[in-house]
Structure formats: C-alpha cells, structure tokens
C-alpha positions in Angstrom: 0.0 0.0 0.0 2.9 2.4 0.8 4.4 1.8 -2.6 1.1 2.4 -4.3 0.6 5.7 -2.4 4.0 6.8 -3.4 3.2 6.1 -7.1 -0.1 8.0 -6.8 1.7 11.0 -5.3 4.4 10.9 -8.0 1.7 10.7 -10.7 -0.1 13.7 -9.3 3.1 15.8 -9.1 3.8 15.0 -12.8 0.3 15.7 -14.1 -0.7 18.7 -12.0 1.5 21.3 -13.7 -0.4 20.6 -17.0 -3.9 21.0 -15.6 -5.4 24.5 -16.1 -8.4 26.5 -14.9 -10.6 28.1 -17.5 -12.5 31.2 -16.5 -15.5 32.5 -18.6 -16.1 36.3 -18.5 -18.7 38.5 -20.0 -18.9 42.3 -20.2 -21.2 44.0 -17.7 -23.1 45.7 -20.6 -23.7 42.4 -22.3 -25.0 40.9 -19.1 -27.5 43.7 -18.8 -28.7 43.1 -22.4 -29.3 39.4 -21.5 -31.5 40.3 -18.5 -35.1 39.1 -18.9 -37.4 41.8 -20.3 -39.7 41.4 -17.3 -36.9 42.5 -15.0 -35.7 45.5 -16.9 -36.6 48.8 -15.3 -37.1 47.4 -11.9 -34.9 48.8 -9.1 -32.1 46.5 -7.9 -33.0 44.0 -10.7 -29.4 43.8 -11.8 -26.7 44.3 -9.2 -23.3 42.8 -9.3 -20.9 43.5 -6.4 -18.1 45.9 -7.6 -15.4 43.5 -6.6 -16.8 41.0 -9.1 -16.2 43.4 -12.0 -12.6 43.7 -13.3 -10.8 46.8 -14.6 -12.1 46.1 -18.1 -15.8 45.8 -17.1 -15.8 42.0 -17.3 -17.7 39.7 -15.0 -16.9 36.1 -14.3 -19.9 34.0 -15.4 -18.5 30.4 -15.3 -15.5 28.2 -15.1 -14.1 24.8 -15.7 -10.9 22.8 -16.1 -8.7 21.7 -19.0 -5.3 20.1 -19.6 -2.4 20.9 -21.9 -1.6 18.3 -24.5 0.9 20.2 -26.6 3.8 22.2 -25.2 2.9 25.1 -27.6 -0.4 25.7 -25.8 -3.1 23.3 -27.1 -5.6 22.5 -24.3 -8.4 19.9 -24.2 -11.6 20.5 -22.2 -15.4 19.8 -22.5 -17.5 21.5 -25.1 -20.1 22.3 -22.4 -17.5 24.2 -20.4 -17.1 26.8 -23.3 -20.6 26.6 -24.8 -22.0 30.0 -23.7 -22.0 32.6 -26.5 -20.5 36.1 -26.2 -17.9 35.3 -23.6 -14.1 35.6 -23.4 -11.9 32.8 -22.0 -9.0 33.1 -19.7 -6.7 30.2 -18.8 -4.8 30.1 -15.5 -1.9 27.6 -15.5 -0.5 25.9 -12.4 2.3 28.4 -12.1 -0.2 31.2 -11.9 0.4 32.5 -15.4 -2.6 34.0 -17.2 -3.4 33.7 -20.9 -6.2 34.7 -23.2 -7.6 31.6 -24.9 -8.9 31.1 -28.4 -11.4 28.4 -29.2 -10.0 26.3 -32.0 -12.8 23.7 -32.3 -15.9 22.2 -30.7 -16.8 18.6 -31.5 -20.4 18.5 -32.8 -20.9 15.0 -31.5 -18.7 14.4 -28.4 -18.4 16.7 -25.4 -14.9 17.8 -26.4 -13.4 21.2 -27.2 -9.9 22.4 -28.1 -8.4 25.7 -26.9 -5.2 27.5 -27.8 -3.0 29.8 -25.7 0.2 31.5 -26.7 2.9 30.9 -24.1 6.3 32.4 -24.1 7.9 29.1 -23.2 7.2 25.4 -23.7 4.5 24.1 -21.3 4.2 20.8 -19.4 1.8 18.3 -21.0 -0.4 15.4 -20.0 0.5 12.3 -22.0 -2.5 10.7 -23.8 -3.2 7.1 -23.0 -5.3 4.4 -24.7 -8.9 4.5 -23.5 -9.6 1.3 -25.5 -7.4 -0.6 -23.1 -9.2 0.7 -20.0 -10.2 -2.1 -17.7 -12.8 -2.5 -14.9 -11.2 -2.0 -11.5 -8.1 -0.1 -12.6 -7.1 2.8 -10.5 -7.8 6.3 -12.0 -7.3 9.9 -10.8 -9.6 12.9 -11.6 -7.9 16.2 -11.5 -9.3 19.7 -11.9 -10.7 23.0 -10.6 -13.5 21.7 -8.4 -16.6 23.9 -8.2 -14.6 26.7 -9.9 -13.1 27.4 -6.5 -10.7 24.7 -5.4 -7.7 24.6 -7.6 -5.6 21.4 -7.8 -8.3 19.1 -6.6 -7.6 15.4 -6.9 -9.9 12.4 -6.4 -9.0 8.8 -6.7 -11.2 5.8 -7.7 -11.5 3.0 -10.1 -13.0 2.4 -13.5 -16.5 1.3 -12.6 -18.0 0.7 -16.1 -17.1 0.9 -19.8 -19.0 1.9 -22.9 -21.7 3.6 -20.9 -24.5 5.7 -22.6 -26.2 8.7 -20.9 -28.4 11.5 -22.0 -27.3 14.7 -20.5 -27.5 18.5 -20.8 -25.1 21.2 -19.7 -27.8 23.4 -18.1 -31.6 23.6 -17.7 -32.1 25.4 -21.0 -29.8 23.2 -23.1 -31.1 20.3 -25.3 -30.5 16.7 -24.2 -27.5 15.2 -25.8 -26.7 11.5 -25.9 -23.2 10.6 -25.0 -22.0 7.1 -25.7 -18.9 5.0 -25.1 -18.3 6.8 -21.7 -15.9 5.6 -19.0 -17.8 5.3 -15.7 -15.8 6.0 -12.5 -16.3 6.5 -8.8 -13.6 9.1 -8.7 -15.4 12.3 -7.7 -16.2 14.8 -10.5 -17.8 18.1 -9.5 -19.0 21.1 -11.4 -15.8 23.0 -12.2 -13.5 20.1 -12.7 -15.3 19.2 -15.8 -12.8 19.2 -18.6 -9.9 18.0 -16.4 -8.1 14.8 -17.2 -9.0 11.3 -15.9 -5.6 9.6 -15.7 -4.4 6.1 -15.1 -1.9 5.3 -12.3 1.0 6.2 -14.7 -0.4 9.7 -15.4 -1.7 9.0 -18.9 -5.0 10.6 -19.8 -7.6 8.0 -20.7 -10.6 10.4 -20.5 -11.9 13.9 -20.1 -14.0 14.4 -16.9 -17.5 15.3 -18.1 -20.7 14.4 -16.2 -22.2 13.3 -12.9 -25.5 11.6 -12.2 -27.5 14.1 -10.0 -28.8 12.5 -6.9 -26.5 9.5 -7.1 -23.3 8.8 -5.3 -20.0 7.9 -7.0 -21.5 7.6 -10.5 -19.4 9.9 -12.7 -18.4 9.8 -16.4 -15.5 10.7 -18.6 -15.3 11.1 -22.4 -12.8 8.5 -23.7 -9.6 10.1 -24.9 -9.9 8.3 -28.2 -12.6 10.9 -29.3 -10.3 13.8 -28.4 -7.3 12.3 -30.2 -9.4 12.0 -33.4 -10.4 15.7 -33.0 -6.8 16.7 -32.6 -5.8 14.8 -35.7 -8.7 16.4 -37.7 -7.7 19.9 -36.5 -4.1 19.3 -37.6 -5.0 17.8 -41.0 -8.1 19.9 -41.9 -8.0 22.9 -39.6 -11.4 21.9 -38.2 -13.1 18.8 -36.7 -14.8 16.7 -39.4 -17.6 14.4 -38.5 -19.8 12.5 -40.9 -23.5 13.2 -41.0 -26.3 10.7 -41.5 -29.3 12.9 -40.7 -31.8 10.7 -38.7 -33.6 11.0 -35.4 -34.5 7.6 -34.0 -35.2 5.3 -31.1 -33.1 2.2 -30.6 -35.6 -0.7 -30.2 -35.7 -3.5 -27.7 -38.3 -6.1 -26.9 -40.3 -3.8 -24.5 -40.3 -0.8 -26.8 -41.3 -2.9 -29.9 -44.2 -4.5 -28.0 -45.4 -1.2 -26.6 -45.3 0.4 -30.1 -46.8 -2.6 -31.9 -43.8 -3.1 -34.2 -42.9 -6.3 -36.0 -39.2 -6.4 -35.0 -37.5 -5.9 -31.6 -34.2 -4.5 -32.8 -33.0 -1.7 -35.1 -33.3 2.1 -35.1 -36.9 3.3 -35.5 -36.9 6.6 -37.4 -39.1 8.9 -35.5 -39.1 12.5 -34.2 -38.9 13.2 -30.5 -40.8 16.5 -30.7 -43.4 17.8 -33.0 -41.2 20.7 -34.0 -38.5 18.4 -35.3 -38.2 16.3 -38.4 -37.2 12.6 -38.2 -35.2 12.8 -41.4 -33.2 16.0 -41.6 -33.8 17.9 -44.9 -31.0 17.7 -47.5 -29.1 15.1 -45.4 -27.6 11.9 -46.7 -30.5 10.0 -45.2 -33.1 12.1 -47.1 -31.1 11.8 -50.3 -31.1 8.0 -49.9 -34.9 8.0 -49.6 -35.2 7.0 -45.9 -38.6 8.0 -44.4 -40.0 8.5 -41.0 -41.3 5.2 -39.5 -38.7 3.2 -41.4 -36.7 0.8 -39.2 -32.9 0.7 -39.9 -32.1 -3.0 -39.2 -28.4 -3.2 -40.2 -25.4 -1.1 -40.9 -23.0 -2.6 -43.5 -24.4 -6.0 -42.5 -24.2 -5.5 -38.8 -27.3 -5.6 -36.6 -28.4 -2.4 -34.9 -28.9 -2.9 -31.2 -28.7 -0.9 -27.9 -25.0 -2.0 -27.7 -24.3 -1.1 -31.3 -26.4 2.0 -32.1 -26.3 4.1 -35.3 -24.1 6.6 -33.6 -21.5 4.0 -32.7 -21.2 2.9 -36.3 -21.2 6.5 -37.5 -18.4 7.4 -35.1 -16.1 4.9 -36.9 -16.8 6.2 -40.4 -15.2 9.0 -42.5 -16.7 11.9 -44.4 -17.3 10.8 -48.0 -17.7 7.1 -47.1 -20.6 5.1 -48.7 -22.4 2.8 -46.3 -25.2 0.2 -46.8 -28.3 0.2 -44.6 -31.0 -2.5 -44.5 -34.4 -0.8 -44.0 -37.7 -2.3 -43.0 -40.7 -0.4 -44.4 -44.3 -1.5 -44.3 -43.2 -5.1 -43.6 -40.7 -5.3 -46.5 -36.9 -5.2 -46.3 -34.8 -3.2 -48.7 -31.2 -2.0 -48.9 -30.1 1.6 -49.5 -26.7 3.1 -50.1 -25.9 6.3 -48.2 -23.1 8.7 -49.0 -22.0 10.4 -45.7 -21.3 14.1 -45.9 -19.7 16.4 -43.4 -21.7 17.5 -40.4 -21.8 21.3 -40.1 
C-alpha cells in the first residue's frame, strides 16, 4: 500500500502542472442586455458586487478545467464548459500565469473542445493514454478545478464501467445530448473540474471528466480520450473537426419498446421525431437523399445488426466523411437495402 501511495503522489506531481483552470467572462453591458425583459426597469434588478467586475468591465460567469496536450499551448476541455455565447476565455496555469484563450474547435458529437493559448515558453503536457485498453477496476485519478473554487483538486477511484451511454445537458435550457462510449468512474467529479483529465496510475489521460448523475453517489463519467485524439488529428489535418452526417432522429428498439409500439421487430433504429417541431429525417441530409422515411426501421449497418449495444451513432463514429455505407431498411413489412453517402456535419 505504501508503494502504491508513493506512485499516486508521483503521478499527481507529474500531471498537475499541465492542468489548467478556465474562466469565462462577459462584459457588464452584455449581461445587462441578457437580462429578462420582465426584470428591466425594476430597481435592484441587476446588481453585481463591484469586486466581481474587473478593470475592463468584465464579470466572471463560469469556469471549468482543462489540460495541456501540446507544449505550444493546445488544451483539451469539455464542449459544455465553453458553450456560452459572447464570452471571453482566460486560462490560468498551475504556475499562476494567465493567458487569453482562443477556441479552435468544438466537437459536434462528443463533449470535447480544443483551446489554444500562446505561451512564451514550452509548457508541461499530459501524455495521452489508450482509452480502449481501460479495464474495470483499474485505478484512476480525476484532477481539476472543483466547483470553480478549489484549484488542484484530486480524487481517486476505479473504472466502474465501460461503454456507458447517458443523456445529459449542460444546463436547464440546453437540449439533451446522448453521450456514448463513456468511462464510468467513482472518482469524484464536480462542477468546475469538468474538462480536467481522468488519468491512469501512470499519469496518462484516458478520459476527459464530463458528467455526474445528479442524486446518485459515486457515479461519474468521462469522455474516452480516443474521441479527443481524433479531434486533434482532424484539426491538424483539416483545420477543423470533421464528423460524418447521416441525418436521422431515431429510437433504438428493444423487446419492450417494440411490444409497446406494436412493431414487428425488436431490434434496429426506429426513425421517428422526439418533438413535433422536429423532423425525423433532416432535410437535404444523406439519409433524405437516400430515400429514408419517417417510421422506417434501420435494421443493419453494413451487414451488422443495430442494437442498444451497437447503435447508429456507434457505427457512424467509426466512419469517414465521403464514405458510402449500406443500410438495411424495414418499411411496411418489407426489407430493402439503400446506399448512403455520408457528408460532413456542419
């Protein structure tokens, strides 16, 4: 146990210098514009303590964590950490240096974002590990800026689950987003250390701390680092993140759902809108061009069965823009095959 503790301490000392705090700021005037119309004109409706407004008239409106993956100033964090429009981003490094940050890319599918700062010297980095080799029970450390207040917070736990799927949203007004392939851990993740690294015992990042289950204890999730590596490669090669688009909204079927909806099969992706304001097949998308219709059931992707464990998004994640795929469709009791040419998601 003593040797293990020494290794944990050594790992923390190596990783901590590459973990950063990200502060979101908005101008006082912009905040006033965002105030609800019902509150405007009322006395004391918009008061911010003077000590919360800096010399440039900026007010801190949020914060999170990130970690440096390139010595020239490339930083990984969560997309939801930097999702608010009209804000500026400031990065505080472990040695108390301050940098203005530029958003290079936001992943349209995964909860990943990439920032850039311009340091005067080479920065320490977190080595990227292999999230596909993560194992149940292995020791992991979550590092970040907990609650936006407690810098250099570390929690330790184990990998509690793999390939988890959750539907989450960054705030009450944000739409639900399905996140798949997540690493579940009992290492504590709190608001504020979202975006920090989940590292193995050797200090290699296997995930980006992302989400907690409200009301539950010790159920936390990280985005596998594989998704971020692909984003970094895209950014280097294309100058942006490229993700293929299919263009369907759907429900993944199981026995209970099929029985409840009176369907003839108990597997596949049932093409259907969630809300009346949506469309099940996105206009001008590859799916529409291939002739897929609402209430079709997508049974197979390139000959592989669609199931809760292998959903459309899982297959799509492993495809490239411009790739042609084959889907088996069930429509009005008859099976048919369609070819779909995947385009770039905007």
